[in-house]
N, C-alpha and C positions, 0 to 999 in steps of 0.2 A: 185773374180778372184782366180783360182787355183794357188798355189805356185809350181814352178818347181825347181827340183835340177839340175841346170845347172852349167857349169864350173865356172860361175861368182857369183852364188847365194848360192851354197852348202858350208857349212863349214865342212870340213873333221873332223873325230873323233880326239879329242885332245889326242895325243899319251902319254902325260905325266900322264894323269888321269887313275885310275883304279876304275871304279864304282863298288858299291856293286853287287855281283853276284845275278842276278834275273832270273826268268823264263819268257821266251818269246815264244809266240805261233805264227807260221806263216804257211800259205798255199801257194802252187804254183798253178797257172791256166794258161790257154792259149788255143790256138786252137791245133788241131792235128798236131803232129810232129814239134812243135815249140821248142822242147828240154827241156821240164820241168823235165823229169826224168833224163836226162843227166846232167842238171844244179844241181839238188839236189845231184846227185851222185858225181860230181865234187866237190860240196861244202863239202860233207862229207869226201871225200878222201883228199882234200887239207887242211881241218881243222884237219886232222889226227883222225877222229872219227870212223874209220873202223878197225875191228880186222883183224889180219894177215890171219887167216884161211878163212875169208869171202873174202878177197882180192884174195887169191889163187883160190877160188871156182869161182868167177867172171871172173878172168883171163882165167880159163879153159873153162868156158862156152862161153866166147868171142871167143876163139880159135875155139871151136867146131862149132860155128855158122858162123865162117869165117868173123868176124866183119871187115869192110873195112877201118876203120879210126884208125888203130893201134892195139895193143895188149889188150886193155882194154875198154869195153863197160860200161861207167859209169852209164847208165840207169838201168843196172841190179842190182845196189846197192838198188834201190827202187822198181823196178818192181818185186815183190816177188811171185805173182801167176804164175803157170806154163803156163796157157792160156795167160797171158800177155807177158811172155818171148817168146813164140813161135810166137805170133803176132807181137812182137815189139811195143806194145802200152800199155798204162795204162788203165784198165777198172774198177779199184776200187781205193778208197782212201788208200794210203800207208802211214802209220804213222812211223815216225822215231824219235828217241830221241838222242841228242847229246849235247856236251858242249864245250865251249872254256874256256880260262882263265878268260873271262870276264862275261860269261852268259851261262845259260842252255836253251836249246831249245826243243820245241816239233814242228815238221813239218808235214804237211799233204800234200802229192804229189797227186793233183787232176787230174782226166782224162780230156781229151780235147774234146772228141767226143761230139756232141750235145746231143745224147741220154743218156749220162752220166752226164749231167749238174746237176741233182739232187745230185750226189756225191760231186760236186763243192760246192753246198749249204751246204751240211754236213760238209764238211771240213773247210769251212770258217766261220761257225756260231760262233765259240768261239776264232777266230784268233785275235791277236793284229795287224797283218799285212797280206796282200796278195801280193805275187810277181806274177804279170801277165806278162807272156813272149809274146813277139812280134817278129815275124820273120822280120828281117831288110829288107828282100827282098820283103815282102808282105805288111808291115805296118799294120795299124789298120784295122781289118776285122770284119765281123758281130759277130763272136764268141768272139772277144775281147770285143766288146760293151756289149754283153750279160753278160759276166763275170764281167765287170765293173758295169753293172747295178745291178747284184747281190751283189756286194761289197757295192754299195750304199744302196741297200735294207737292208743289214744286218748292216749297219753303222760301218763298219770296220774302225778304225781310220787311219791307215797308208796303202798307196797303193804304191808299188814299180813296176814300168814298166821297165822290163829288156829287152832291145832291143837286142835280141840274134842273133847268126850267123853274127855278125859284121864282121867277117873275110871273109864271102862270098861276101861282097860288098866292099872289099878292105879297110876296116876301114874308109869309107867315112864319114866325118864330116858333110857335107851338107845333106846327106840322114838321118843321126841321127837327125838333127835339124828339118827336115821336120816332122819325127815321133813324136818328142818331142812336137811340136807345135800342131799337130793333137791330141795328148794325152791330152794336156791342154784344147782344145776346148771341147773334149768329157767329161772331168772331170767337167768342168764348167756346162755343161748341166745336169750332174747328181748330182751336188752339192757336189762333192768331193773336199774338200777345200785345201788339201795338197797332192801332189804326188811327187814321186821321180823318175826320169828317168836316167838310166845309160846304157852305151854300154857294152855288154858282149859277150864272146864266151864260151858257156858251154863246148864245145868239147876241146878247146885249153886252157881254164882256164883264159882267159883274163878278168880282173876286178872281178873275183869271190872271191878269197882269196887274190891273189897277183895282184898288180897294173900292168897293161899292158903297155909295151913300144910302142905298136902299136897305142895306142890312147893318144898321149902326148897332144892332144887338149882338152882333158877331165880332168877337175881338181877336180871332185868330189870323193866321197868315193868308195871303192870297195863294193861289195854286203855284205860281212861279216862285214865290218866296219859299214855299215848302220844298219844291223840287231843287231849288239852289242850295238848301241847307241840310237836307237829309243826308246822313252818312252813306257812302258807297261801300257796301260790305261785300259785294260779290268778288270784286277784284282783291280786297283785303284777304278774303278767305283763301283765294287761290294762291296768293304770294306767301302766306304764312304757313300753309299746310305743308306736310312732308312732300318731298319730291316724287312726282309720278310722271312717267313718259310712256304712253301707249305706243308701241312701235307700229308704224304704218307701212314702212318700206325698208328693205335692206338694200343699201347701195353698194354695188360692186361693179367696177369697170369690166365691160365685156367686149372682146373683139378689138382691143387696142384702145388708145386714148385719142382725143382729138388732136389733129395737127397744130391746132392753135396753142396747145399746152407746151410750154418750153421744155426742152429735154431734161433739165434739172428737176422739174416738177414731175415729169412723166414717170420717172422711176419711183418717186415717193408715193404716187398714187396707184401704181400698178397692182399692188396687193391691198388697196384700200378697201375696208369693209366698214361702212357707216350705217348706224341704226337710226333711221329718220322717223320723225313724228312731231306732234305738237305737244308741248309740256302742258299738262292739264292742271297740275298744282306745284307749288314749291319752286325751288331754284336749284341749279347744279353748277359746280366749278370743276375745272381740270384738277385731278388728283383726288376727288371725292370717291369714297367707297359706295358701291351701289349693288343691288341684287336684281336678278332677272327672274320673273315669274312667267312660265312654270319652271320648277326646278329649284329655285331659291339659291342658285350659285352666286357667290360674291365675286366682284371684280372691281377694277378702278378705272375711272374715266380718264382717257389719255388725250382726247381732243374734243373740241366742240366747234361746229361750224354753223353760223347763222347767216342765212341768205348767201351761202357760198364763201364767206369770210370767216377765217379763224378767230375764235373768241376765247376769253379766259373763263367766262361765266354766261349763263342764260337763265331765264325765269319765265314763269307762266305769264301770258299765253303765247310765247314765241315758238316758232317751228325751227327745229334743230336736227342736226345729225351728229351723233355721238360715235366716237371710237373707244373701244375698251381694251383693256390690257390682256384679256383672255379671249380665246375663240370659243364663245358660247353658242349653244344652239338657240338662236333667238330670230324669230321670223315675225311676219305680220300677225298681230294679235297678242304678242308678248307684252309684258309690262316691266319697265325698268323703274325701281324704286330706290329711294335712300336706304342705305344698309340699316338693317334692324327695324324697318317700318313696313315691310312687305305683308299685305293682308293674307290671311290663311285661305287656301282655295276652298270653295264650297260647291257641293253638288245640288244643294237645295236652298230655296229661299222663299219667304213670304214677301210679297210685294203689294204695294198699293197700285192698282191698275186702272187706267183711263182708256175705255174702249173707244177706239177711232173709226174702226171699220164697220160697215153695215152687217157683216157677218158676225154672228155671236161666238163667244168662246165658251167652252165647257170642259169639264173633267175629261181627260183622256185625249184631248186635242194635241196633235203634234205641231210644233211651231219652230221657227228659227229665233234665236235671241241674239241681239247685237248689243254688246257690251264694250264700250270704247272702240277699239279697232278689231275686236274679235267677233266672229259670228259663229255660233254653235247651235246644234240640235238641242231641242228641249221638249219637255211634255208637261202639260198642265195637269198636276196631280189632283187638284181640288179647287173649286170656287168656294171660298170661305164665307163671304158675305157681299152685300151690295148696300151702298150708302143711299138712304132714303132722303131725297133733297128737301122735303118739306120740314122734317124734324131733324135731319142730318145725323140720324142714328144708323147703325148697321143692322141690316136684317138678313135673315137666311136667304141664300140664293143658289141655283144650280147652274145658271148661266149669266153672262153679262152681255148686254146688247149695246149697240152704238150709243155713245154719249153717257153711258153709265159708268160709275166709279165703284170699285169693289176691291176686295182682298183675295188674292189668289196664291196658291202654293205652286211653285215651279221646281222641276227637277231637270238638270242639265246633263248632257252627255259627257262633258268634261268638267274639271274643276274651273271655276271662275274667281278672280280676285275681288269679290264683292265687299263693299263696305256700307254701313247704314247711310242712307241719303242725308239724313240730318247731320252727319259728320263730313261727308265728301259728296258733293253734287255729281261729280263726274264718275266716282267709284261706285255710286249707288243708284245709277240710272240705267235703265234698259229700254230697248225697243223689241216688241214682238213682231215678227214678220211672217207672212203667210209663205209656206214653203213651195207652193205651186207657182204663184205668180209674182212673189216678191213685194206684195203690198204691205204697208205698215198697218198692222192690226191694232196695236195698242202701245201706249207709253206707260212705263212702270217705274216705281221707285222702291228701293229695298228698305223695309220698315223694321226688320227684326235684327237683333244683335246676333253675331256669329255664335 
């Protein structure tokens, strides 16, 4: 059963503690005109994360547009594209960076239109939390279910459901409880084990940064209190998991070295062979035993360079170049792992697939699959089911169309070191690419065990 943050179950942030300042990533999502950009703008404004000149610019634009709800349109703080401002909607992911006394934040304001759901997938993929807005007048709608299904697909740890425009229903507690119970039912169906529900008004600032006097029946935290105190599990997962380095590039000096390199160093790097990439999970030290996939050959790390500087160790998500004690056949697409932890290669996998391209996918289609730094040919063996967004059940299907979510069986031309997405986000995520034009067809996560 999903846990809800209700007035009786939520523990507000302990005011006396000041936790170590950490980085927290969150995204906003919701249906069209639910107030996502306004909420983020209000959050930035009330958290005093906006420069004075930007405030003046937004105020001037608000007056020029004849904003009907006062002198300041908070949505303009995040809707940066001119096309967005002219239409009054968000059509791309708007990233913003801000900090409070307790935490630093990266936020992604995602669009609400169905045709831009792919942007919501992009914005939520690396989030610690997703704030899903619900219009208090409309409640949980199909796009809400779609966004929550994406959150479940991406295994985002924390889901915050902000029941917005609570002022437009007269701060009605009974209506809020109805939406809260419906949110719990949907969360249970999707396997979202803990959600946080709170009443807010992005336009008036109720329960965003300051507690509202209009919702004295609500005893939970404000939105900023919640974001400041939720644990950041994404980075914790990456640093505690076994070491994984997808090889992006093999560095070998060609045609001589730069004249700027001293003679004593030139000889050292003349036979240099570094395997470069971004550590996806775990950490590595000089002297560690590692394995290289494919092949499973073991070797020892003899050197680590981070940003061109020798280092004794490195950890996710740093970009590094490793040197190994043995000359192994490792190129772009190879995977270096901690010894004894390498996943078995797999030619087939069942995946949860989110269709992003207008072209449908069906059994027999040939695609390219991108896994970490490897891109291989693949074929769709079968479309197993499609998720019906009203009931969230799986129904039989032969094709998947744009914005649909379903299960598909894939077969790859070569073995891939796949791991269940629930255990390893990087090792269990895939992109399906159209072989003719290179367009991204779908995002997928591995759901079955080896």
